[in-house]
Structures are given as C-alpha cells and as structure tokens.
C-alpha positions, 0 to 999 in steps of 0.5 A, a space after each residue: 098234356 099229362 104223362 098219363 094221357 100220353 101213355 094212354 094214347 100210346 097204349 090205346 086199344 079203343 076209345 069212346 069219345 064225346 060223352 057228357 057227364 051226369 051229376 055227381 058221376 065223376 070227380 076230378 082226380 087232381 082236386 077231388 072236386 065233383 065234375 059238373 053235369 054236362 061236361 064233355 069226357 071220353 073213355 079210353 080202353 088200354 091194351 093192358 085192360 086198364 080203363 081211364 076217363 079224361 075230360 074233352 076228346 083225344 085231340 084236345 090240348 088240355 085234359 083232366 083225368 076223372 074218377 068214376 063214382 057211379 054208373 059202373 059198367 061190367 068192365 069197371 066192376 071186373 077191373 076193380 076185382 082184378 085190382 083187389 086180387 093183385 093188391 092183396 094176393 095171399 102168399 103160400 106159407 107153412 107153419 114155423 113151430 116153436 118149442 112152446 107150441 110143441 109143449 102145448 101140443 097143437 097149432 092152427 093151420 089156415 087154408 084158402 082157395 079161390 072160388 071162381 076157379 074151375 080147378 080148385 087149388 087149396 093153399 096154406 097161408 099165414 094167420 095174418 093173410 087169413 085174417 085179411 078181407 080176401 074177395 073171391 076166396 073161401 077160408 077154412 082152418 083146422 086144428 093140427 096136433 104136433 105132439 101126443 100119442 102117435 095113433 091118436 094124432 094120425 086118426 085126428 089128422 085123417 079127419 082134418 084132411 077129410 074136412 079139407 077135402 069136403 070143404 074144397 074137393 081137394 087138399 094140398 099135396 104137402 099135407 100128410 097125417 104125421 106132418 110136424 108131429 114130434 114125440 115128447 119125452 112122455 110119449 117116448 116113455 109110454 111107447 117104450 113101456 108099451 113095447 116092453 109089455 108086447 115083448 113080455 107077452 111074446 115071450 110068455 
C-alpha cells in the first residue's frame, strides 16, 4: 500500500466509493498511461481540502493513484485555483533605485490586487513578479519621477496616485507624492536661483 494512500485514509474527511471510469477520463499517476473504461475507482476528500483519486475501494490491498483529465467538478476547479495561488503568490517589493536611474529621472512602479477579494489590497511588486501569469490578479504600472522640479514631480505623482485609486478604489499607504524623489545638482541650482530672485523682490 502506498504512503500517499495511507496518508489519505488517516486524513479523510469523506469519500465516494466504487465509481466507474469513462474513456480517457484518467491517467495512472505512476505511468502516465490512460485508465481503461469501466475501471473501479474511488474519490477521497481530505480534511486539508485536497482531493485524491485511487483505483478500487478503501479496503483494497492494492490501489493506484489517478490524475483526472476530464469531467472536472466545481471542487476540482476550486482546488486548481488554490494551487495556482499558492504556487506563484507574488511578494511585496519596493524599488531599489540606482544612481543611473536618478540621472534618467524616472522609474516604473508595478502594482497588483486580487480581483476576488471584497476588500481590495493594492500591493507593489517587482517587475519580475508583475510579468508572471497571475490568475485572479489585476495589474497596473505607473511612471514615477525620482528627480526633476519638485513642484512638477508632486503634481505628476498626485495624478499617478489618482490613477491607482481609480483603477482599484484604493492605493498603498506607503505611497506618497515625493517618495524616492531626490534633487539633482541642476535642480538645486535652479532652486537657489529662484530663492535669490524672491529675496531680491522682497527687498525691493
């Protein structure tokens, strides 16, 4: 008796016994070959919400595990979705900005949220995670200025935040208009010149 079948019996929630296979409905998990039509099999629902198929019945001394190929029910489809979510769940990520990017003046920021959740939680992810095929996730990316005129940056970022809010109904609490902004030398010179002009006007 296989260890997986022993585990199945020890963690069993319910079972359906003595069903008959249809043509091309299953493959044998150990060999990959098709299970012939009319073969007896049973379905096992575990307490951890997994579902297994084995040949014969629960009291049989010899069983083989099966993989279903067709005729999926709602439970199968739900289990498949949960496996995908567990397998490629994206991680939160924040940009690691280089000097070269500061010289360039902007970066792209990537956000996603799960579409089947009642309370939307928009999270920032890496470019790598963003490019993955994420089922049940909606995606959006925004251009984010990290250098340049301060007032212009604030204005652009307020629009970016408004876009995020319009897209998902919310935006991450860690996002704010001057996040990651850093003045470069040219900007500092412009600010100093502007302040001098203001001071001269005040004196006159």
